[in-house]
LOTOR-562371 format. One record per residue: z, y, x of N, C-alpha, C, O in turn. Coordinates in steps of 0.05 Angstrom, whole numbers, padded with zeros to 5 digits, always signed. Layout:
# LOTOR-562371
ZYXZYXZYXZYX ...
# end
This chain:
# LOTOR-562371
+01096+01126-02913+01073+01113-02926+01054+01099-02909+01043+01078-02915 +01049+01115-02881+01032+01100-02861+01042+01081-02855+01027+01062-02856 +01071+01077-02846+01083+01052-02836+01079+01029-02858+01076+01005-02851 +01081+01036-02885+01082+01011-02903+01048+01005-02910+01040+00983-02919 +01033+01022-02905+01003+01017-02906+00996+00995-02875+00984+00974-02875 +01006+01006-02857+00999+00986-02832+01015+00958-02833+01005+00937-02826 +01037+00961-02841+01051+00936-02846+01035+00916-02866+01032+00892-02862 +01026+00931-02887+01013+00910-02907+00986+00904-02892+00980+00880-02893 +00970+00918-02879+00946+00912-02864+00949+00885-02846+00934+00865-02847 +00974+00891-02828+00980+00866-02812+00988+00845-02827+00982+00824-02816 +00997+00843-02845+01005+00821-02858+00980+00808-02873+00980+00783-02877 +00963+00820-02880+00933+00812-02890+00925+00797-02865+00923+00773-02866 +00919+00812-02843+00910+00799-02822+00921+00777-02809+00907+00760-02796 +00946+00777-02811+00965+00747-02797+00958+00726-02821+00951+00703-02814 +00959+00731-02846+00954+00714-02865+00933+00704-02863+00935+00679-02865 +00905+00716-02859+00879+00708-02851+00878+00692-02830+00861+00674-02832 +00890+00694-02811+00894+00675-02786+00903+00652-02789+00893+00633-02777 +00926+00650-02805+00938+00630-02812+00924+00608-02826+00934+00585-02825 +00902+00613-02839+00894+00598-02856+00877+00575-02838+00865+00559-02852 +00874+00572-02813+00866+00550-02803+00890+00532-02793+00906+00542-02778 +00892+00511-02800+00911+00491-02788+00900+00468-02783+00877+00462-02790 +00919+00450-02769+00910+00418-02758+00937+00407-02759+00956+00417-02747 +00940+00382-02777+00961+00368-02784+00960+00342-02775+00943+00329-02786 +00975+00330-02755+00972+00303-02750+00996+00290-02763+01017+00302-02766 +00990+00260-02772+01017+00247-02784+01006+00214-02768+00983+00208-02761 +01025+00201-02766+01025+00174-02758+01041+00151-02770+01064+00154-02779 +01029+00129-02770+01043+00106-02778+01038+00082-02766+01015+00076-02759 +01060+00066-02762+01056+00045-02745+01071+00019-02760+01091+00025-02773 +01062-00006-02760+01074-00024-02769+01094-00041-02750+01097-00037-02726 +01105-00056-02761+01125-00071-02743+01108-00093-02723+01118-00103-02702 +01086-00096-02731+01072-00113-02712+01064-00097-02689+01061-00106-02666 +01059-00071-02698+01045-00050-02670+01068-00050-02655+01066-00054-02631 +01091-00045-02665+01114-00033-02652+01124-00057-02632+01136-00053-02611 +01118-00082-02642+01131-00100-02625+01112-00114-02610+01117-00137-02601 +01088-00102-02606+01064-00118-02590+01058-00095-02567+01056-00071-02572 +01055-00104-02545+01046-00092-02524+01017-00090-02521+01009-00110-02509 +01001-00076-02526+00971-00070-02524+00966-00066-02500+00976-00046-02489 +00949-00084-02485+00940-00083-02458+00913-00078-02455+00905-00065-02436 +00894-00089-02474+00870-00082-02476+00861-00073-02500+00874-00081-02519 +00839-00057-02505+00830-00043-02525+00800-00032-02525+00789-00021-02506 +00789-00037-02548+00762-00027-02549+00763-00003-02567+00774-00003-02589 +00751+00017-02556+00753+00043-02575+00723+00045-02586+00704+00039-02572 +00721+00053-02615+00697+00056-02626+00696+00084-02644+00706+00086-02667 +00686+00101-02633+00686+00124-02654+00661+00121-02668+00640+00121-02656 +00663+00117-02694+00642+00109-02711+00631+00137-02727+00642+00147-02747 +00611+00148-02716+00598+00172-02723+00564+00170-02719+00553+00160-02699 +00552+00178-02739+00519+00183-02728+00511+00202-02705+00488+00204-02697 +00531+00215-02697+00528+00232-02676+00528+00211-02649+00549+00201-02641 +00507+00209-02640+00511+00194-02612+00522+00204-02592+00533+00189-02577 +00522+00226-02588+00528+00246-02567+00561+00246-02570+00577+00243-02551 +00568+00250-02597+00596+00257-02596+00610+00226-02596+00634+00221-02589 +00593+00210-02604+00606+00183-02600+00613+00175-02569+00634+00166-02561 +00594+00180-02554+00594+00174-02524+00618+00191-02516+00637+00179-02506 +00620+00216-02520+00639+00235-02507+00670+00232-02513+00689+00237-02498 +00671+00222-02541+00695+00217-02551+00709+00192-02539+00731+00193-02528 +00695+00170-02541+00699+00143-02534+00704+00149-02500+00726+00140-02493 +00692+00159-02483+00698+00164-02458+00727+00186-02452+00743+00186-02433 +00728+00198-02471+00751+00214-02468+00778+00199-02478+00799+00205-02467 +00777+00178-02500+00799+00162-02504+00801+00143-02480+00822+00138-02468 +00778+00133-02474+00781+00113-02451+00796+00123-02429+00813+00108-02420 +00793+00146-02417+00802+00155-02393+00829+00157-02399+00845+00147-02383 +00839+00174-02427+00865+00180-02428+00884+00153-02432+00908+00153-02426 +00873+00131-02441+00893+00106-02445+00892+00091-02419+00911+00079-02410 +00868+00092-02405+00870+00078-02381+00889+00088-02362+00900+00073-02346 +00893+00114-02362+00918+00128-02348+00943+00117-02355+00961+00114-02339 +00946+00110-02381+00970+00098-02394+00972+00067-02387+00992+00054-02394 +00954+00056-02374+00958+00033-02362+00945+00009-02387+00954-00014-02388 +00929+00016-02400+00909+00001-02424+00880-00004-02407+00868+00013-02394 +00874-00028-02410+00850-00039-02400+00826-00026-02427+00827-00033-02450 +00812-00013-02418+00791+00003-02443+00764-00015-02442+00756-00024-02420 +00753-00018-02462+00724-00024-02466+00715+00000-02481+00734+00013-02491 +00692+00008-02485+00673+00027-02502+00656+00016-02516+00641+00000-02507 +00655+00025-02543+00638+00015-02558+00611+00016-02552+00596-00002-02558 +00602+00043-02538+00573+00047-02532+00559+00028-02504+00536+00025-02496 +00587+00018-02494+00580+00003-02467+00576-00027-02479+00555-00039-02475 +00596-00036-02493+00597-00063-02502+00579-00071-02517+00568-00093-02512 +00572-00055-02540+00557-00058-02566+00538-00035-02567+00542-00018-02584 +00515-00034-02548+00498-00010-02553+00480-00012-02576+00472+00008-02586 +00471-00040-02586+00452-00041-02603+00466-00038-02634+00453-00038-02654 +00494-00036-02632+00498-00032-02662+00500-00002-02674+00509+00018-02665 +00490-00006-02693+00480+00026-02699+00501+00033-02725+00513+00017-02739 +00500+00058-02726+00526+00078-02744+00520+00064-02773+00497+00058-02781 +00542+00059-02788+00540+00051-02816+00569+00059-02830+00591+00049-02825 +00564+00079-02850+00587+00083-02863+00605+00068-02876+00629+00072-02878 +00587+00047-02885+00603+00024-02903+00591-00002-02894+00580-00015-02911 +00593-00011-02870+00585-00042-02863+00596-00061-02886+00616-00057-02900 +00579-00083-02888+00584-00101-02900+00601-00122-02888+00601-00122-02863 +00617-00142-02904+00638-00157-02892+00625-00179-02877+00637-00190-02859 +00601-00186-02884+00586-00200-02862+00585-00191-02836+00590-00204-02816 +00578-00165-02837+00574-00145-02810+00598-00147-02795+00599-00153-02771 +00620-00141-02809+00648-00140-02798+00655-00164-02787+00666-00165-02764 +00650-00189-02801+00656-00207-02790+00643-00218-02764+00653-00231-02746 +00613-00209-02767+00600-00216-02741+00609-00202-02716+00611-00212-02694 +00617-00173-02726+00629-00158-02699+00657-00168-02690+00665-00166-02666 +00669-00177-02708+00697-00185-02698+00693-00216-02681+00708-00222-02662 +00672-00233-02690+00665-00253-02672+00655-00242-02645+00662-00256-02626 +00641-00223-02641+00628-00218-02615+00654-00205-02602+00658-00215-02580 +00669-00189-02608+00691-00180-02596+00707-00203-02584+00711-00203-02560 +00716-00222-02600+00729-00248-02595+00717-00262-02564+00729-00270-02544 +00691-00259-02571+00674-00270-02554+00674-00260-02522+00668-00272-02501 +00683-00232-02524+00681-00219-02499+00715-00218-02493+00722-00205-02473 +00734-00228-02507+00760-00228-02501+00771-00202-02511+00791-00192-02501 +00759-00192-02529+00769-00163-02540+00788-00172-02564+00778-00184-02583 +00813-00166-02564+00828-00171-02596+00835-00149-02605+00841-00150-02629 +00838-00125-02592+00847-00098-02607+00828-00081-02609+00816-00079-02587 +00821-00068-02626+00803-00049-02638+00813-00019-02647+00828-00018-02666 +00806+00002-02635+00812+00027-02640+00787+00042-02656+00767+00051-02645 +00794+00043-02682+00766+00058-02701+00772+00083-02705+00789+00090-02721 +00760+00098-02693+00756+00132-02703+00737+00140-02722+00714+00136-02714 +00739+00151-02744+00724+00158-02762+00733+00184-02779+00756+00194-02781 +00711+00191-02788+00715+00219-02812+00723+00204-02834+00708+00186-02839 +00747+00207-02853+00749+00195-02874+00744+00212-02901+00744+00201-02923 +00739+00238-02899+00739+00255-02921+00735+00286-02913+00747+00296-02894 +00714+00300-02928+00712+00329-02924+00716+00338-02954+00709+00326-02975 +00728+00361-02951+00738+00372-02982+00736+00401-02978+00749+00412-02960 +00719+00418-02996+00717+00442-03002+00729+00458-03022+00723+00459-03046 +00745+00472-03009+00762+00491-03036+00749+00520-03037+00736+00529-03018 +00753+00531-03059+00744+00562-03064+00769+00573-03066+00784+00564-03084 +00779+00594-03048+00810+00603-03054+00798+00637-03050+00776+00647-03046 +00821+00646-03052+00817+00679-03055+00828+00684-03025+00846+00673-03014 +00811+00706-03015+00814+00715-02987+00840+00732-02991+00850+00739-03012 +00852+00739-02963+00876+00754-02957+00863+00785-02949+00861+00793-02926 +00855+00799-02970+00847+00823-02970+00861+00848-02985+00869+00843-03008 +00864+00869-02977+00872+00890-02988+00864+00892-03018+00880+00898-03035 +00839+00888-03022+00825+00891-03051+00844+00870-03064+00856+00880-03083 +00848+00848-03061+00859+00827-03076+00883+00830-03076+00894+00818-03095 +00897+00842-03063+00930+00851-03058+00929+00870-03082+00942+00865-03103 +00912+00893-03080+00918+00911-03102+00913+00900-03134+00926+00906-03154 +00890+00882-03131+00887+00866-03157+00915+00851-03168+00921+00852-03192 +00927+00839-03152+00950+00826-03156+00975+00846-03168+00991+00838-03185 +00973+00868-03158+00995+00889-03170+00986+00899-03200+01003+00908-03216 +00960+00895-03206+00955+00903-03235+00972+00898-03258+00977+00915-03275 +00981+00874-03259+01003+00866-03277+01028+00880-03285+01041+00877-03306 +01034+00900-03258+01060+00909-03257+01057+00936-03270+01076+00949-03277 +01031+00944-03273+01029+00974-03287+01032+00974-03315+01025+00956-03330 +01046+00999-03324+01053+00999-03351+01028+01004-03367+01011+01018-03357 +01027+00992-03389+01005+00987-03408+00984+00968-03401+00962+00968-03411 +00993+00951-03383+00971+00931-03375+00969+00908-03391+00988+00892-03394 +00945+00904-03404+00942+00885-03425+00931+00857-03418+00929+00838-03433 +00925+00859-03396+00907+00833-03388+00879+00831-03393+00865+00812-03385 +00871+00848-03406+00844+00847-03415+00820+00857-03392+00796+00853-03393 +00834+00868-03373+00815+00878-03351+00803+00855-03335+00817+00835-03330 +00779+00857-03327+00764+00837-03310+00764+00844-03285+00750+00861-03274 +00786+00829-03274+00792+00833-03246+00773+00813-03229+00770+00789-03234 +00763+00827-03208+00748+00805-03190+00760+00805-03166+00770+00825-03155 +00760+00775-03155+00771+00780-03127+00751+00772-03105+00729+00762-03112 +00758+00776-03082+00743+00763-03059+00754+00738-03054+00778+00733-03048 +00733+00722-03056+00736+00694-03044+00718+00679-03024+00695+00687-03019 +00727+00659-03014+00714+00642-02988+00717+00614-02997+00729+00607-03018 +00704+00599-02981+00710+00570-02983+00726+00561-02957+00722+00571-02935 +00741+00543-02962+00761+00528-02947+00755+00502-02942+00757+00489-02963 +00745+00488-02918+00736+00461-02917+00760+00446-02898+00769+00455-02878 +00765+00426-02910+00785+00408-02895+00768+00384-02886+00748+00376-02897 +00779+00373-02863+00768+00345-02853+00791+00332-02850+00813+00342-02844 +00786+00306-02855+00807+00279-02853+00796+00267-02831+00772+00261-02832 +00810+00262-02811+00793+00238-02788+00815+00219-02781+00837+00228-02778 +00810+00198-02777+00829+00182-02770+00823+00160-02753+00801+00149-02754 +00843+00150-02733+00842+00129-02717+00864+00110-02724+00888+00114-02727 +00848+00085-02727+00863+00061-02740+00863+00036-02712+00844+00034-02697 +00882+00024-02711+00885+00003-02692+00884-00023-02703+00903-00029-02718 +00866-00042-02700+00860-00070-02713+00869-00088-02690+00861-00084-02667 +00887-00110-02698+00895-00130-02685+00873-00153-02696+00877-00164-02718 +00853-00161-02682+00833-00179-02698+00842-00210-02689+00830-00230-02698 +00861-00212-02671+00870-00238-02664+00890-00247-02689+00890-00271-02696 +00906-00230-02701+00926-00237-02716+00919-00227-02745+00926-00242-02764 +00909-00207-02750+00902-00199-02778+00886-00210-02793+00863-00203-02787 +00888-00226-02812+00868-00238-02827+00855-00219-02846+00832-00221-02854 +00868-00202-02852+00862-00180-02876+00851-00158-02859+00858-00155-02835 +00832-00140-02874+00815-00120-02859+00839-00094-02861+00832-00074-02873 +00862-00096-02851+00880-00076-02846+00887-00070-02824+00890-00088-02807 +00893-00041-02816+00904-00040-02791+00931-00040-02788+00945-00034-02808 +00942-00045-02764+00969-00046-02749+00985-00017-02748+01009-00013-02753 +00964+00004-02741+00976+00029-02738+00951+00051-02746+00927+00044-02745 +00960+00078-02753+00940+00094-02751+00950+00123-02749+00971+00130-02759 +00933+00140-02733+00942+00167-02736+00920+00183-02754+00896+00176-02754 +00929+00203-02767+00909+00218-02783+00917+00245-02779+00941+00253-02779 +00890+00262-02775+00892+00289-02773+00875+00307-02795+00850+00304-02799 +00889+00324-02807+00876+00341-02827+00873+00367-02815+00891+00381-02807 +00844+00373-02814+00839+00403-02799+00830+00417-02820+00810+00411-02833 +00847+00439-02826+00841+00458-02851+00823+00479-02840+00834+00494-02824 +00800+00484-02845+00787+00508-02834+00786+00513-02806+00793+00535-02798 +00778+00493-02789+00781+00490-02761+00759+00513-02751+00736+00515-02761 +00770+00530-02730+00753+00547-02719+00734+00534-02696+00713+00545-02688 +00743+00513-02686+00730+00499-02664+00736+00470-02661+00758+00459-02658 +00711+00458-02663+00708+00429-02660+00718+00417-02638+00724+00393-02639 +00721+00431-02618+00731+00425-02590+00763+00420-02593+00775+00402-02583 +00772+00440-02610+00802+00440-02616+00814+00414-02628+00834+00401-02622 +00795+00409-02649+00803+00388-02670+00803+00360-02649+00820+00342-02651 +00782+00360-02631+00773+00340-02615+00799+00334-02598+00810+00312-02595 +00806+00352-02589+00826+00358-02569+00856+00342-02580+00869+00325-02569 +00859+00356-02603+00883+00349-02620+00886+00324-02622+00905+00311-02612 +00863+00313-02639+00855+00284-02646+00868+00265-02620+00886+00249-02621 +00854+00274-02600+00861+00261-02576+00888+00259-02566+00898+00240-02554 +00899+00281-02571+00936+00282-02562+00948+00265-02585+00970+00256-02580 +00938+00259-02608+00953+00245-02630+00947+00217-02625+00965+00201-02632 +00928+00208-02616+00920+00185-02610+00940+00171-02580+00950+00148-02577 +00940+00189-02564+00957+00183-02543+00986+00182-02547+01000+00167-02533 +00997+00201-02570+01025+00201-02578+01028+00172-02588+01047+00159-02581 +01007+00160-02607+01011+00137-02623+01016+00115-02599+01035+00099-02600 +00999+00115-02578+01005+00091-02560+01030+00095-02542+01040+00076-02530 +01040+00121-02540+01058+00125-02521+01090+00107-02535+01107+00094-02524 +01087+00114-02562+01108+00100-02580+01106+00066-02578+01124+00051-02587 +01085+00059-02566+01078+00029-02570+01094+00018-02549+01095-00006-02545 
# end
């Protein structure tokens, strides 16, 4: 009986730890696969200025080591302020300014969505409640209360734009990271950077 109890507790603890996940996905068009990107502007689109500078520096260092000539948004366009949804006129002006500086490829990193779900915790109390329907004489009328928690998922994306060729406002490649209940922002940032590097290693 003690062995069963400890095994059950271990299962609950492991299940609870496994609730934190980071899932990357990638997509690349034929244009991206056919093109050798030699120069790139990285733009971390966030209202957190310190995070913007830090992440742009990280991406620039990593891709410079891969042979890409890097430009950073906070260096090239320090006066452009964060906007979640810039107008088409603002986008056109930005594209024109990039071309004037000889920049034709842009990597835009941004948070796309935040989702909060309420889920049951992996606890012994909840497990015992789940066994109630197996009891003889169970009618379903019992008011069973479960321990719950909020599970937050963040979706962040890095999209590559070829502003020299793409007439429409569409990327030629993307890497997307879904972080479910992340325990560390630094870990998310590290894996997002790894996903971006992997995208360009396939180029």
